[in-house]
C-alpha positions as a Python dict, from the first residue, in 0.01 Angstrom:
ca = {
    (1, 'M'): (0, 0, 0),
    (2, 'S'): (77, 370, -48),
    (3, 'Y'): (-38, 700, 55),
    (4, 'A'): (-130, 1053, -128),
    (5, 'I'): (-236, 1390, -38),
    (6, 'A'): (-552, 1497, -203),
    (7, 'K'): (-841, 1777, -223),
    (8, 'R'): (-1154, 1641, -358),
    (9, 'A'): (-1323, 1848, -611),
    (10, 'Y'): (-1695, 1964, -600),
    (11, 'D'): (-1787, 1733, -913),
    (12, 'G'): (-1733, 1484, -671),
    (13, 'Y'): (-1559, 1293, -993),
    (14, 'S'): (-1189, 1407, -934),
    (15, 'A'): (-950, 1537, -666),
    (16, 'S'): (-624, 1773, -691),
    (17, 'Y'): (-328, 1530, -612),
    (18, 'V'): (-42, 1670, -459),
    (19, 'T'): (280, 1637, -718),
    (20, 'A'): (550, 1819, -520),
    (21, 'I'): (577, 2001, -193),
    (22, 'R'): (812, 2324, -236),
    (23, 'K'): (968, 2560, -13),
    (24, 'G'): (920, 2364, 300),
    (25, 'G'): (541, 2318, 265),
    (26, 'L'): (489, 2731, 182),
    (27, 'S'): (391, 2609, -160),
    (28, 'I'): (266, 2308, -361),
    (29, 'D'): (216, 2145, -705),
    (30, 'N'): (-62, 1933, -770),
    (31, 'A'): (-223, 1781, -1074),
    (32, 'R'): (-609, 1711, -1107),
    (33, 'I'): (-659, 1350, -1175),
    (34, 'F'): (-1015, 1199, -1242),
    (35, 'D'): (-1135, 910, -1033),
    (36, 'T'): (-1165, 709, -1382),
    (37, 'C'): (-816, 781, -1485),
    (38, 'L'): (-604, 790, -1150),
    (39, 'R'): (-466, 423, -1266),
    (40, 'I'): (-347, 569, -1570),
    (41, 'D'): (-200, 924, -1438),
    (42, 'H'): (-82, 738, -1098),
    (43, 'W'): (278, 827, -1163),
    (44, 'K'): (221, 1206, -1169),
    (45, 'V'): (106, 1178, -758),
    (46, 'R'): (368, 1211, -491),
    (47, 'K'): (351, 907, -271),
    (48, 'W'): (437, 839, 79),
    (49, 'K'): (557, 476, 205),
    (50, 'T'): (358, 504, 531),
    (51, 'E'): (39, 695, 660),
    (52, 'E'): (281, 832, 955),
    (53, 'S'): (489, 997, 695),
    (54, 'A'): (213, 1120, 496),
    (55, 'D'): (42, 1250, 808),
    (56, 'A'): (380, 1425, 896),
    (57, 'A'): (366, 1603, 541),
    (58, 'L'): (6, 1707, 576),
    (59, 'E'): (50, 1876, 873),
    (60, 'K'): (356, 2065, 771),
    (61, 'L'): (130, 2157, 477),
    (62, 'A'): (-135, 2305, 687),
    (63, 'R'): (83, 2454, 940),
    (64, 'V'): (362, 2630, 695),
    (65, 'G'): (125, 2694, 396),
    (66, 'G'): (-232, 2699, 520),
    (67, 'F'): (-351, 2406, 308),
    (68, 'D'): (-604, 2277, 541),
    (69, 'D'): (-838, 2142, 320),
    (70, 'Y'): (-647, 1833, 182),
    (71, 'E'): (-648, 1473, 307),
    (72, 'I'): (-461, 1183, 292),
    (73, 'V'): (-575, 913, 62),
    (74, 'Q'): (-485, 555, 22),
    (75, 'L'): (-374, 434, -296),
    (76, 'E'): (-356, 71, -434),
    (77, 'D'): (-23, -44, -556),
    (78, 'Y'): (26, -30, -944),
}
């Protein structure tokens, strides 16, 4: 299993997945990926091996950059 950080879109069919964390969490890059395309585009997503490491990154994003509307998403290994 691997984990990602994402924010669900209002359409309910896609999410903005974090692709890079920059400047110590002050800025991020992300990609909007539709649920039906995640299997194809999974290589774009920044992944963490453990939920604890993803949680630490998420806390840093919220604390440093104010990105408090993202959540941890469990990914299937492709």
